[in-house]
TORMAR-891442 format. One record per residue (C-alpha): x, z, y. Coordinates in steps of 0.25 Angstrom, whole numbers, plus 5000, padded with zeros to 4 digits. Last residue first. Example, Ala and Ser with C-alpha at 12.3 -4.5 7.8 and 13.67 -1.06 7.14 Angstrom:
TORMAR-891442
505550294996/504950314982/
END
This chain:
TORMAR-891442
490850105031/491550135044/492850215043/493750105048/492950095061/492950245063/494450245061/494650145072/493850235082/494450365078/495850305080/495350275095/495150425098/496150485089/497350395094/496850415109/496750565107/498150565101/498750485112/498050585122/498550705114/499950645115/499950615130/499450755133/500550825124/501550735131/501050765145/500950915142/502350925136/502850845148/502250945158/502851065151/504151005151/504250985166/505550925170/505350795163/504150775172/505050745184/504250805195/502750785197/502650885207/502750995197/501251025198/501050885195/501750895182/500851005178/499650925182/500250805174/500450895162/498950945163/498450805164/499150765151/498650895144/497250865148/497450715144/497850755131/496750855129/495750735133/496450645123/496350745111/494950765114/494650615115/495350595102/494550705095/493250655100/493450515096/493850565082/492650655081/491750555086/492150445076/491750545065/492450545052/491650605040/491750475032/493250475036/493550615031/492750595018/493450455016/494750525017/494450635007/493750534997/494950444998/494550294996/495450204989/496250114998/496049965001/494549984999/494249935013/493650065017/494850135012/495850055019/495150075032/495050225031/496450235026/496950155038/496150235048/496650365042/498150315042/497950255056/497450395062/498650465055/499650365061/499050395075/499150545073/500550525069/500950445081/500250545090/501050665084/502350595083/502250545098/501950695102/503150735094/504050635101/503550685115/503750825111/505150795107/505450745121/504650865126/505650965120/506450985107/507751055110/509051045101/510151145102/509551235090/508051195089/507451205103/505951175105/505451145119/504051195123/502651235118/502351085117/503551065108/502951145096/501551075097/502250935098/503150965086/501951005077/501050885082/502150785080/502550835066/501050835062/500750695068/502050635062/501750685048/500350655049/500650515053/501750495043/500750535032/499550455037/500150325041/501050255030/500950365019/499450385021/499150235024/499650195010/499050065006/499649995018/501050045015/501049995001/500549855006/501549845017/502649875006/502149764997/501949665008/503449705013/503949674998/503149544998/503749495011/505149545007/505349494993/504449374992/503749364979/503249224975/504549194968/505349074971/505148964961/506048954948/505149034939/505649124928/505549254935/506649354930/506149454920/505449594922/505349674909/504249784909/504149934910/502649974909/502050064920/500750134920/499850154932/498650254933/497550214943/497250324953/496550224963/497650234973/498750204962/497950084958/497750034972/499250044974/499649984961/498749864963/499149854978/500649844974/500449724965/499549654975/500649664985/501149524981/499949464988/498449464987/498049604990/496649664988/496549744975/495249804972/495649924963/494549904954/495049764949/496349844944/495449944936/494649824930/495849744926/496549864919/498049834922/499349774918/500549754926/501649654928/501949624943/502849744945/502749774960/502649924959/503749954950/504150094946/502750164947/502450304951/501250294960/500850394971/500350284981/501350294992/502550344985/502450254973/502250134982/503450174990/504350184977/503750054972/504149984985/505550044985/505750004970/505249864972/505949824984/507349894982/507949884968/507149784961/506549704972/507949694980/508649674966/507849544964/507049554951/507149474938/508549434940/509049514928/507949574920/507149694925/506749784913/505749894914/505750014924/505849924936/505049814930/503749904929/502449844923/501249914928/500049964920/498749984927/497450044921/498150124910/497150144900/497950144887/497549994885/498249964898/499450034893/499449944881/499249824888/500449844898/501349884887/500949754878/501149654890/502549604885/502349444885/502049454900/503549484902/503549484918/504549394926/503949264920/503449204933/501949224931/501849364934/501149474927/499749544926/499149624915/497649634916/496749724907/495349704904/495549554904/494649454910/495549434922/494949364934/494949474944/496349514940/496749364942/496249364956/496849494960/498149434954/498149304961/497849374974/498949474972/499949364970/499449284982/498549164985/497049174985/496649054976/496749124963/496549024951/496249084938/496949044925/496749084911/498049074903/498148994890/499548924892/498948794897/498048874907/499348944913/500048804914/498848744921/498748854931/500248844934/500148694937/501148704949/500148724960/499848874958/498748934967/498749074963/498449064948/497949194941/498449164927/497649244917/498149264902/497049314894/496849424884/496049474872/496349604865/497749604870/498749644859/499949664868/500749544860/499549454862/499449484877/500949474879/501049334872/499849274880/500549334893/501949274888/501249134887/500649154901/501949194907/502749074900/501748974905/501849034919/503349024921/503648884927/502248854931/502148984940/501548924953/500749044957/500249134946/499649274944/499749304929/498649394923/498649444908/497249484905/497049584894/495849634886/495049504887/493549524888/492649494876/
END
């Protein structure tokens, strides 16, 4: 009969605290009334005898040769025999003897149950102030904004989940960002998440922690942004393109005066730059979304997939060529108008400047659309 629960502990040289964590896991599983359980240690290349200690305390040990926190957890999840998995660290910071709230919510059907330190109890010295008051809250707020979650602690390492559901997410990362990837992909899949307040204690080991504040924090931030091309590329691109287009159309007709301020060709140059940059960002967003969807990094969106499947390279090339030709025509028109004025100081001929700026902008847009269509067609190949 399969075990109901696997308590998963990733481990890399944790001989000082591992025995206590395994014993606490046994106690926690019994206290929660688990109908069959195992304590599984995912050893990530320990050289201090941690594996032998784990086996002596009654844990099953699997060796994970690929290094990294995420690699150890992915290997452990694949090797778990339990229907439910509760994962925690091997440094004694999480109370593995108190697993009842997690198992209760898993039995009620919640596929993912998160511990939250920020709504629980953080003992003195357990979390650096930079993590507690700046890093964790900011990254959690940003993740909630980008992915529509309402969690209070995105980086808590004590969490329980339905093993089959999490395996279905096809998690990829091998480092500390694995914690964020699990929540992001769960949110994208529409998986409900429940939070349980926990007690967070100071780690009981003497060695330096594996976590590196700045490098791992940057990796988490980069990962959040990579998984959200809409917020990083699409929305800013659409806003810039719309603002640039509307302002350019208004300024092509002539100067705009607001009180004592006059907006003229210099502002037109800025608006044209906004327009071309915005279109470029939109093209990047569509390309990134197509590529990530094809790789399985982002879930498929039926509407986006329908647009991409019906996309024709010829349409994109034709549109880019047409924009470029119109731009060349405007540019030549401007040069002709300038020549009719004996090629005098161009700053004196505002109409000529407007035509040159408009032509240059359309040529730029044409090049972006033309070559962007080539790249997009590559990423939309099945």
